[in-house]
N, C-alpha and C positions, 0 to 999 in steps of 0.2 A: 819237388820230386818226392814221391812217397818212397817207403821203405821197400815195397813191393816193386816199386818201378825201377829202383837201384838194383835190385836182384835180377831184373830182366823178365819178369812175369807181367802178363797182362791183366791179371784179376786178383783179387783177395784171396788168401789161402781158405780153403773150404774142404769139407769131407771128400774123400775120393769118390769119383763117380763109379757106378757098377763096372764099366769096363775097365776103368784105371784099376779098380781093386781086382778084378779077374787076371789083368796083366801082371800086376804086382805079384799076386799068388802064384802065376805060372812060373815067373822069374824065380821066386823063391823056392820052386819045387825041387830045386838041386839039393844033393845031399854032401855038403861040405862043412867043416869045422864053423862055427860061429853062425850058420845059417838060422838056427832055432831062435836065437835072439833078434835077428832081422825079422822073422815071422811075427815074433811077439811085439814088434814095434808098430806093426800095420794098423791094429786098433786104435793107436794113439797118433796116427799119422794124418796131415792134412796136404792138400795139393793145390799148386796153381799153375796154369799152362803158361809156357814160354811165350814171350811177346813177338816172336818170329813168324807166327801164324801157322806153326805145326802143331801135332798133337802132343809133344813132349812136355813133361810137367816137372816141376820142382817139388819136393817133399819135405815137409818139416814134422818132426817127432816130438811129441811132448816128453822130454828127456828127464821129467821127474816122475812120470809114471811107467815108462818103458826100460827095458834093460839094454845097455849097450852092448854090441857085439864086438867080437874079436876080429871081424873081417874089416881090413883097411885098404885093401887093393881096390882101385876104382879106375875104370868100371869093373864092378865085382863079377858080374853074370851078363852074359850076351845070349842072344837068340837070332835067328835069321828065318826069313820068311820060306815057306816050302816053294812059293812062286820065285824063280830065278831067271826067267825068260823075259818078261814084259817089266822094263825098267820102271814104269809107272806103278808097278805093284810088287816091287822088290824092295825090302827093308830089311834093316838090322835093328836090333833092339839093345839097348845098354842100360844096366841098373847101376846106377852111381850110389857110391856109400861115401861119406866123410867121417874119418875117424870114428867108424863103429856105428854111423847112424845112417838110415836111408836117407838120401838126399836128392835123388831124381831118376825119372826114367826118361831116357833119350830115344826117339825113333829118328833112324838115320835113313834119308831117302836119296834117290838118285835122279830125280827131277830137274828139269832145265831151271825151273823158277821156284826156289826153294820157299815155303810159306805160301805162296800163291797156288801151286800145284800139289802142295804136301796134303796128306790126309788131315781131314778134321778130328779123327779119332783113330786110336790106334786098332789095327785089325784085330779080330777076336783070338783067342788062344789057339783055336783049330788051324789058323793060318800059318802058325810059327811052328819050326822044328824044335826039338827039345833043347831047352837051355842049358848052357854050361858053364861052369865058372872059369874066370881067365886065369 
């Protein structure tokens, strides 16, 4: 078993995709203490999607190059989709932080078969209500 498989991801860590970057930027648009350091971590972040089949992804930050944040609450930020009527398009989004470091983005779905019926990609920023700190 590789280290990535032990972490529960289905691929090697790589640069964030365009959509992943948009979603992280949207989540980091809140104005709370410590958010500036989390924003500065993004250029040094890599991602790997979870092995469950959904669009959630772990984040690793190059800790030698990026500043550590004072944010330690996790999940630190959340958002909900504008759509709340159709359970197949109703999602919650959580930004996970581990001891001041970006560590993941989780999309919570309400489908019957998580993974099989989950979205392959997180919906674009315009599908979400304004994020807020927890």
